[in-house]
C-alpha atoms as a printed R data frame, in Angstrom:
   type eleno elety resid chain resno      x       y       z
1  ATOM     1    CA   MET     A     1 77.464 -13.112  22.539
2  ATOM     2    CA   LYS     A     2 77.810 -11.000  19.399
3  ATOM     3    CA   LYS     A     3 78.499 -14.067  17.279
4  ATOM     4    CA   LEU     A     4 75.360 -15.730  18.627
5  ATOM     5    CA   MET     A     5 73.234 -12.676  17.801
6  ATOM     6    CA   LEU     A     6 74.714 -12.463  14.304
7  ATOM     7    CA   THR     A     7 74.040 -16.153  13.741
8  ATOM     8    CA   VAL     A     8 70.447 -15.815  14.933
9  ATOM     9    CA   LEU     A     9 69.909 -12.760  12.707
10 ATOM    10    CA   ALA     A    10 71.450 -14.538   9.725
11 ATOM    11    CA   VAL     A    11 69.224 -17.587  10.209
12 ATOM    12    CA   ALA     A    12 66.136 -15.409  10.657
13 ATOM    13    CA   GLY     A    13 66.998 -13.496   7.494
14 ATOM    14    CA   ALA     A    14 67.501 -16.714   5.555
15 ATOM    15    CA   VAL     A    15 64.152 -18.101   6.731
16 ATOM    16    CA   PHE     A    16 62.404 -14.846   5.825
17 ATOM    17    CA   ALA     A    17 64.013 -14.776   2.372
18 ATOM    18    CA   SER     A    18 63.132 -18.420   1.787
19 ATOM    19    CA   LYS     A    19 59.478 -17.844   2.672
20 ATOM    20    CA   LYS     A    20 59.291 -14.795   0.405
21 ATOM    21    CA   LEU     A    21 60.841 -16.780  -2.443
22 ATOM    22    CA   GLN     A    22 58.317 -19.607  -1.999
23 ATOM    23    CA   GLU     A    23 55.422 -17.113  -1.901
24 ATOM    24    CA   SER     A    24 56.734 -15.463  -5.049
25 ATOM    25    CA   LYS     A    25 57.001 -18.801  -6.870
26 ATOM    26    CA   ALA     A    26 53.476 -19.767  -5.793
27 ATOM    27    CA   GLU     A    27 52.100 -16.403  -6.946
28 ATOM    28    CA   LYS     A    28 53.903 -16.705 -10.277
29 ATOM    29    CA   ALA     A    29 52.560 -20.227 -10.809
30 ATOM    30    CA   LEU     A    30 49.048 -19.075  -9.963
31 ATOM    31    CA   TRP     A    31 49.227 -16.220 -12.462
32 ATOM    32    CA   ALA     A    32 50.682 -18.521 -15.110
33 ATOM    33    CA   GLU     A    33 47.768 -20.897 -14.624
34 ATOM    34    CA   ALA     A    34 45.184 -18.103 -14.564
35 ATOM    35    CA   THR     A    35 46.516 -16.485 -17.737
36 ATOM    36    CA   ASP     A    36 47.247 -19.730 -19.572
37 ATOM    37    CA   ARG     A    37 45.998 -19.673 -23.138
38 ATOM    38    CA   LEU     A    38 43.059 -21.929 -23.880
39 ATOM    39    CA   PRO     A    39 43.612 -24.518 -26.568
40 ATOM    40    CA   GLU     A    40 42.047 -23.513 -29.873
41 ATOM    41    CA   ALA     A    41 39.005 -25.552 -30.802
């Protein structure tokens, strides 16, 4: 039973970390686009 709980907690932690990483990458990409330098005319 303990092994099952540890496995479930590990999977939940991995999913949470993965979602946070994806959100962070999306936020970084958005800021990079928003602060991108305009080409000089």
